[in-house]
C-alpha positions in Angstrom: 183.2 90.5 103.9 187.0 92.3 104.9 186.1 95.7 106.4 188.5 98.5 105.4 189.2 99.4 109.0 189.5 97.1 112.3 190.0 97.9 115.4 193.8 97.3 116.6 194.4 94.4 119.0 197.4 94.2 121.2 197.8 91.6 124.2 199.6 90.8 127.4 199.6 87.3 127.7 198.4 84.5 125.3 196.4 85.2 122.5 192.8 83.6 122.9 190.1 85.5 122.1 192.2 87.3 119.4 194.4 84.0 118.1 195.0 84.5 114.7 194.7 88.5 114.3 197.9 89.5 113.4 197.6 87.8 110.3 194.7 88.9 109.4 192.1 92.0 109.4 189.1 89.5 110.0 188.8 85.7 110.5 186.2 84.0 108.2 184.7 80.7 108.4 187.7 78.5 106.7 190.1 80.6 108.4 188.2 80.2 112.1 188.0 76.5 111.6 191.7 76.5 111.0 192.7 79.0 114.2 189.7 77.4 116.7 189.2 73.9 115.3 185.2 72.7 115.4 183.5 73.2 118.5 182.9 70.1 121.0 179.3 69.3 121.4 178.6 69.7 125.0 175.4 68.5 126.9 173.8 71.1 129.5 175.3 69.8 132.7 179.0 68.9 130.6 178.7 73.1 130.2 177.5 74.3 133.3 180.3 72.2 135.0 183.1 73.5 132.8 181.6 77.3 133.4 181.7 76.6 137.3 185.2 75.2 137.6 186.9 78.5 136.0 183.8 80.5 137.4 183.3 82.0 134.2 181.3 85.5 134.5 179.3 87.6 132.7 181.9 90.5 130.9 179.1 92.7 130.2 179.7 94.8 133.3 177.9 92.5 136.2 180.2 89.7 136.0 177.0 87.3 137.1 178.1 83.8 137.1 177.2 81.9 133.3 176.6 78.4 135.0 174.1 80.0 137.4 172.3 81.7 134.4 172.1 78.6 132.1 170.6 76.6 135.2 168.3 79.3 135.1 167.0 79.5 131.9 167.3 75.6 131.7 164.6 75.6 134.8 162.1 78.2 133.2 162.2 76.3 129.7 161.7 72.7 131.0 158.2 72.3 129.6 159.2 75.4 126.9 161.3 77.2 124.0 164.1 78.9 125.0 166.3 81.7 123.1 170.0 82.9 123.5 170.7 86.7 123.1 173.8 87.9 122.4 174.3 91.0 123.6 177.0 93.2 121.3 175.1 96.4 121.1 178.0 98.2 123.4 176.1 101.8 123.8 179.0 102.5 126.0 181.4 105.0 124.0 184.4 104.1 125.9 184.1 100.3 124.8 185.5 99.3 121.9 185.7 95.3 122.6 182.6 94.1 121.4 183.0 95.8 118.6 186.5 94.3 117.6 185.0 90.7 118.3 182.1 90.9 115.7 184.0 93.1 113.1 187.5 90.6 113.2 186.6 87.2 114.7 182.5 86.9 114.6 182.7 83.0 114.3 184.2 82.7 117.7 181.3 84.5 119.4 178.7 82.5 117.2 180.6 79.5 118.5 179.7 80.5 121.9 176.7 80.8 121.5 175.3 78.0 119.4 177.8 75.9 122.4 175.0 77.5 124.9 171.8 77.0 122.3 172.7 73.3 121.6 172.9 72.9 125.3 170.2 74.5 126.2 168.1 72.8 123.0 167.2 76.4 122.4 165.0 77.8 119.7 167.2 80.1 117.9 170.4 82.6 118.5 169.6 86.3 118.8 172.6 88.6 118.2 171.6 92.5 118.6 174.3 95.0 117.4 174.0 98.5 117.3 172.1 98.8 113.5 174.2 100.2 110.4 177.2 99.5 112.0 180.4 97.3 110.6 179.7 94.9 113.5 176.0 94.6 111.6 177.6 93.9 108.9 180.4 91.7 109.7 177.9 89.4 111.9 175.5 89.2 109.2 178.2 88.1 106.4 179.4 85.5 109.1 175.7 84.2 109.4 175.8 84.0 105.9 178.9 82.0 105.4 177.7 79.3 108.0 174.6 79.0 105.7 176.0 79.0 102.7 178.8 75.8 104.2 175.7 74.2 105.9 174.2 74.0 101.8 177.5 73.0 100.7 177.4 70.3 103.2 180.6 71.5 105.5 178.6 70.0 108.4 178.0 72.8 110.1 175.2 73.0 113.0 171.5 73.7 112.5 171.7 77.0 112.2 169.1 78.9 113.9 170.7 82.3 114.0 169.0 85.7 113.9 170.9 89.1 113.7 168.7 92.1 114.8 170.1 96.1 114.8 169.3 98.5 117.5 169.4 102.0 117.9 172.8 103.0 119.2 172.0 103.9 122.2 173.8 104.2 126.2 171.2 102.6 127.9 169.9 100.2 124.5 172.4 97.2 125.6 170.6 97.0 129.3 169.0 94.0 129.9 165.3 94.7 129.9 165.9 97.5 127.2 167.9 95.1 125.1 164.7 92.3 125.5 162.2 94.9 124.1 164.2 95.9 121.4 164.2 92.9 120.1 160.9 91.9 120.6 159.9 95.3 118.3 159.7 97.4 121.5 161.2 100.9 122.3 164.7 99.6 123.3 163.9 101.4 126.6 164.1 99.9 130.4 160.7 98.7 131.0 158.9 100.1 134.1 158.7 96.9 136.0 161.9 94.6 136.2 161.5 91.5 134.4 164.3 88.7 134.7 165.2 87.4 131.1 165.6 84.0 131.8 162.0 83.7 132.9 160.9 86.1 130.5 162.6 87.0 127.7 162.5 87.5 123.7 159.1 86.3 122.5 158.2 86.0 126.4 160.5 82.9 126.3 163.5 82.0 128.8 166.0 83.5 127.4 169.7 83.4 128.1 170.9 86.8 127.5 174.8 87.6 128.1 177.5 89.6 126.4 179.4 89.4 123.1 182.5 88.2 125.2 180.9 86.3 127.2 180.2 83.8 124.5 183.3 84.1 122.5 184.7 82.9 126.3 182.4 79.8 126.7 184.0 78.7 122.9 187.5 79.3 123.9 186.9 77.1 127.2 185.3 74.5 125.2 188.0 74.7 122.7 190.8 74.5 125.4 189.1 72.7 128.6 189.2 74.3 131.9 192.7 73.1 132.8 194.3 74.5 130.0 191.8 77.8 130.4 192.9 78.0 133.8 196.6 78.1 132.6 196.5 82.0 133.0 195.2 84.5 135.1 194.6 84.5 138.9 193.6 81.3 141.1 190.2 83.1 141.9 189.7 84.3 138.2 191.4 82.2 135.7 191.8 83.1 131.6 192.4 86.4 129.7 189.9 89.4 129.5 189.0 91.9 126.9 190.0 96.0 127.8 189.5 99.3 125.9 192.0 102.0 126.9 191.6 105.0 125.8 188.2 104.5 123.3 190.1 102.9 121.3 193.1 100.3 121.8 191.6 96.8 122.8 194.2 94.8 124.5 193.7 90.6 125.4 195.4 90.5 129.0 196.0 87.8 131.2 193.6 88.5 134.1 195.8 89.9 137.1 197.9 92.0 135.2 199.5 95.5 136.8 196.8 98.4 135.7 200.5 100.4 134.8 201.7 97.2 132.4 198.8 97.8 130.0 199.1 101.2 130.0 202.4 101.1 129.2 201.8 98.7 125.9 199.2 101.6 124.9 201.7 104.5 125.3 199.7 105.9 128.2 200.2 107.3 131.4 198.7 107.2 134.9 198.0 110.7 134.4 195.9 112.6 137.6 193.2 109.9 137.5 191.9 106.8 135.9 188.6 106.2 134.7 187.6 101.9 135.3 185.0 100.6 134.2 183.2 103.5 131.7 180.5 106.1 132.3 178.9 104.0 135.2 182.0 102.6 136.8 184.5 104.8 139.2 188.0 107.0 138.7 190.6 106.0 141.2 193.6 108.1 141.4 197.2 108.4 140.7 198.2 106.5 143.7 195.9 104.1 144.1 195.8 102.7 140.5 199.5 102.4 140.3 199.0 99.4 142.9 195.9 97.7 140.7 195.4 94.5 139.4 193.3 93.9 136.8 190.8 91.6 137.9 187.3 91.5 139.7 189.2 91.6 142.6 192.0 93.6 142.3 189.9 96.9 141.2 186.8 96.3 143.7 190.2 96.4 146.7 190.7 99.6 145.3 187.7 101.0 145.1 186.8 100.7 141.8 184.6 98.2 139.6 186.0 96.5 136.5 182.9 96.6 134.9 183.2 95.9 130.8 187.2 96.3 131.3 187.5 100.1 130.3 190.3 102.0 131.2 190.6 106.1 130.2 193.4 107.8 131.9 193.3 111.3 132.1 196.3 113.5 132.0 197.5 117.3 132.6 196.5 118.2 128.8 192.8 118.1 129.7 190.4 119.9 132.5 188.6 116.8 134.2 185.9 118.6 135.5 185.3 119.6 132.1 185.2 116.1 130.7 183.6 115.4 133.9 180.8 118.0 132.6 180.7 116.7 129.1 180.0 112.9 130.1 177.5 113.7 132.8 175.6 115.9 130.1 175.7 113.1 127.7 174.1 110.5 130.2 171.4 113.0 131.4 170.4 112.8 127.8 170.8 109.5 127.3 167.9 108.4 129.6 164.7 106.7 128.8 163.1 109.5 130.4 160.5 107.0 131.9 161.0 108.4 135.6 162.1 110.9 138.1 165.4 110.5 138.9 166.1 110.3 135.0 163.6 112.4 133.9 164.3 115.3 136.6 167.2 114.0 138.4 170.0 113.3 136.0 169.4 116.8 134.2 169.9 118.2 137.5 173.1 116.7 137.9 174.1 117.7 134.8 173.5 121.0 135.1 175.1 121.1 139.1 178.4 119.4 137.4 178.2 122.4 134.9 178.0 124.8 137.5 181.0 123.2 139.4 183.1 123.4 136.4 182.7 127.2 135.8 183.1 127.8 139.5 179.6 128.9 140.0 178.1 126.2 141.6 179.4 123.7 145.3 180.3 120.7 145.5 177.2 120.1 148.1 174.8 121.3 145.0 176.6 118.3 142.9 176.3 115.9 146.1 172.7 116.8 146.4 171.4 116.2 142.8 173.1 113.2 142.5 172.2 111.3 146.0 168.6 112.3 145.0 168.9 109.6 141.9 170.5 107.6 143.6 168.7 103.7 144.3 165.5 105.2 142.8 165.3 104.4 139.2 163.9 102.1 137.0 167.0 100.6 135.8 170.8 100.9 137.1 171.4 104.2 134.8 171.0 106.8 137.5 172.9 104.5 140.3 176.2 104.1 137.7 175.8 107.6 136.9 176.1 109.0 140.2 179.1 106.7 141.1 180.8 108.4 138.1 180.1 111.7 139.5 180.8 111.0 142.8 184.3 109.1 142.4 185.2 112.2 140.1 184.5 114.5 142.9 186.9 113.1 145.1 189.7 112.2 142.7 189.9 115.5 141.4 189.4 117.4 144.7 192.4 119.9 143.9 190.3 120.8 140.9 187.2 121.7 142.5 188.8 123.8 144.8 190.5 125.5 142.0 187.5 126.3 139.9 185.2 127.2 142.5 187.8 129.6 144.3 189.5 130.9 141.3 187.6 130.4 138.3 188.0 127.8 135.4 191.6 126.5 135.2 192.3 127.5 132.0 192.9 124.2 130.4 190.8 123.3 127.3 188.5 120.7 127.4 189.8 118.2 124.6 187.3 115.5 124.5 189.4 112.5 126.5 186.6 110.6 127.3 185.1 109.6 123.9 181.3 110.4 123.3 179.5 109.5 120.1 179.7 112.1 117.3 177.1 114.9 118.2 174.0 114.4 116.3 172.8 118.0 114.9 170.4 119.4 117.4 169.0 123.0 117.9 170.6 124.9 120.7 168.6 127.8 122.7 168.9 130.9 123.8 166.5 133.1 125.7 165.3 137.0 124.4 164.5 139.5 127.0 161.7 141.9 126.1 163.0 144.9 128.4 159.7 146.8 128.7 158.5 144.1 130.8 161.7 143.1 133.0 161.7 144.3 136.6 164.9 143.3 137.4 163.2 139.9 139.9 166.3 138.0 139.3 164.0 134.5 139.5 166.0 133.6 136.2 169.3 133.4 137.4 168.1 131.5 140.5 166.2 128.9 138.1 169.4 129.0 135.8 172.6 130.5 137.6 174.9 128.9 135.5 173.4 130.4 132.6 172.3 134.0 133.6 174.2 136.7 135.3 172.6 139.6 137.1 174.3 143.0 136.7 174.8 145.3 139.9 170.9 146.6 139.5 169.9 142.6 139.1 169.1 142.8 135.2 170.0 139.6 133.8 172.5 138.8 130.7 172.0 134.9 129.2 174.8 132.4 127.8 173.7 130.1 125.2 171.0 127.3 126.8 172.6 123.5 125.8 169.9 121.1 124.6 169.8 119.0 128.0 168.5 122.3 129.4 166.1 123.7 127.5 163.5 122.1 130.5 164.3 124.3 132.8 164.6 126.9 130.3 161.4 126.8 129.7 160.4 126.6 133.2 162.2 130.1 133.9 160.3 131.4 130.9 156.9 130.4 132.5 157.7 131.3 135.8 159.2 134.9 135.0 156.7 137.2 136.9 156.9 139.7 134.6 156.4 137.8 132.0 159.8 139.1 130.0 161.4 135.8 128.5 161.1 133.7 125.2 163.1 130.8 124.6 164.3 131.2 120.6 165.4 128.0 118.8 168.9 129.5 117.5 168.7 126.8 114.9 
């Protein structure tokens, strides 16, 4: 299986995860073995010792120590079977690194997963991917390549790999949601937090980690700890994958300056840089100019490295418009199971939209965002809060301009990547003028979408889908029963 189009890769440092990709669009099994060789057989203590020696961390955003996960699963599975679960769903729209791995070098991810499965004596490896995607097709083809090699007697490891396609949504990659999806349930976070290491796939102890983490484990086993630690920093050895601007994937030695990565990609610092994706944080240009790309370096600057996402925003787009787009998207991507997501995130999106239009206030945004922090069934509200609040600080001058003089006039160019919008109905408010008495309650409930004239009578803007619940509330609360919500089709 050779895809027609593949994610491009760039490098700052040695080619490890991206080795061999200069010469081919995709490493099939023979090419993979030529580049990376046959992985060694490691028992559990050997694998844990290697991961501990280089402090291998998860690359999905939380940076949890891989060795600790291995120990936790082994402890929980003493008298039971276990499962290895690869999280390659990559629901974050600004990230392409996992897709690059699965499309271009899928056997490296499989090697790492089988390495862990052999060490744990796990029942199977499950690879969760976006359904009907190129990644799905590529990794499925890779599994079939290995089955064919096993039938031909090519001494492949005993194969127990299953590929599961899940809906491509932002929250699908949350640990609890992923396990539920693999178990055949709706891929949404469970109301009760469960540790996958204790109760995961089919109720069994499950080693759950990101696709890049397993690829890193395979490279670590291939090179050995000493060579693996030959690049990077003393605290964080090795390389990491970065997605810049939503498209370019860069393998860089840990500790590289952010400015070097942007130069390589032909990008500029601009007015602010988002690091860590839509659950990450914004850094102003002056701060970003001195950042080294490591967990420690980004944290010292007040940000979080997350899954290695970098998006600079320049003067060609309105940063508040970009913020409003993504906040509305995040509000629509919640599972809607708890109050902070079901009610709080739409309120935050509405407050950010008001700020962008010049009719809201910073206090309204802060109140809406603070109301959802540390109260959700998962980390989606907390991550969204960090994204919004850090933007208020970095783009404070733009906020002032919008509030004092109205919208800045810059177009919103969609610099922050979002999935292609699905067709969904739009709405507008119709009014029965024989009933309207100019109470103005509708403008109080929907201040960003209702304007009052000098006599208190309303005019309406189109209502976006994420505001439909609030619009229905305005219809229900109209004291004159003068409003009706209509689908514009």
